N, C-alpha and C positions, 0 to 999 in steps of 0.2 A: 579462478577468481580474477575479475578485472574491475578496475575503476572505470567510470565513464570518461574521466579526463586523463588522457595519457599524453606523453610528449609528442609522439609522431603521428598518432591517429586517434580517433575516438574509440571508446570502449564498444560502442555499437558497431563500428566498422570491424573491430576485432571479432565480435560475436558473429557477424555475418561471414567473415572469412573462416572462422572455425566451423560454422554450420555447413559451409560449402565443402570443406575438406574432411571434417569429422563430425557429422550430424549427431552422432550418439553421445558426444561429449557433454557432460553436465557443466553448466556455467552459472556462476554466482556473480552478480553485479553489485558493486558497492559504489556509493556516490555521496558526495556532499552537496550535490546539485540536483536533488530529486525533483521530478515533476511528473504530473499526470501523463503528459505526452511521452516521456521517457519510459514510464512504467508500462504504458500501453504498447509501445514499440518492443519492449522487453518480452511482453506476453507473446506478441506476434512472432518473435524470434525463438520462443520456447526456452528462455533461460530458466534455470532451476529456482533461483531466488533473486530478489532485488532488495537490497538493504541500504537504508539511508544512514549517513554519518550524523552524529556520533553513534557508534554501536558498541555493544559490550562484547567481551570475548565469548560469552555464552551464545549470543546471537550468531556469531561467526561459526562457532562449533555446531550449533543446531542447523544452520544453513548448509554447511558442508555435509553434515550427517544426512540431511534430507536429499542433498544433491547426489550423494553416492550410495544412499541406502534404499529405502522403500520406494515403490513407484510414486511418481510425482504428479500432482494435479497442479500444473503451472497456473492456470487461470484462477483457481481458488486462492492460491497463495498470493498472487499479484493483486487480486481483488481485496484480500485481507489487508495488504499493505496500503491500498488506495483508501480503504475505510479508515485506517489509522491516520493517513495523511489528512483526510477530510476532517476528522475529529480534532486533530492538532491545529489545523488551520482555523476551524471554527472557534477554538478556545483562544487562539492568539490574535486573530483578525476580527475585531468586534463588528465591523461592517458585514463581513461574510457570515459571522455567527448570528447576527440579528436577522439578516435575510433568510438564513436557513430556518430560524425560529418562526418567522412570519410567513414566508412563502413555501416552506416545506420542501418536498423532494424536487420541485421544479428547479430549484437552485442547483441541483445536482445533475441536470440534463447533460452537461458537458463532460461528466465523469463516466468512465467505462465501468459502471457498476450495474449489477442486476437490479431489477425493480424491488426485490425483497430487501436488498442492502440499502437502497435509497430510502425505502419506507421505514426500515429499522432506525436509520440515522435520524431522519426527520422526526420520527415518533419518539425518539429517545429510548428505544427498546434495548436496554443494556443486556438483558438476558440473551436475546437473539444474537446480538453483536458478539458477546463473549463466547457463546456456543460456536459461532461461526469463525471468528478470527482469533480467539484466544483471549486470555486475560488482558485487560487494558491497563496501561500505565496511568498514574495520576494525571499526567499532562493530557492524555487522550480522554480522560473522564471530565475535564473542566467544563466543556460546553454541555455535555450530557447532564451534569449536575445542574447547571444553570437552566437548561431546558426543562428539566423535571421540576425544579423549584418554582419556575415561572408559571407552571401549569395550574390552572384553577379548575375546580370541579364544581 
């Protein structure tokens, strides 16, 4: 496990060094400074998990279990974290949330998400999102609820 911010080098530098010397090592990144670019770089480096602070003890336990346990699908896990980040941002940043509501998946062009994930977010497809990324927190549901309530038939 490493944080992204370390006193003498960055967590990404540490990951690169570990990959060079011990490529089989499972690595979990934790950070209070999460960003899409950091998550994408983590995917490219093959980290086992990328967790944003604040996190719960259960999240750490699960991340470590996944890292040392069953075969890992790094890209799927990182994409799930990105979906969660987008949903939290949409709920907290009214400008971003409104653009997502009105412009749809085009707003997500800068995010490293598959077309299916972008469409599910833009369309408010909670069932697909939860099937793919797991149960959403109330914070992650805020924008989705707003999106679905604003829909007129």
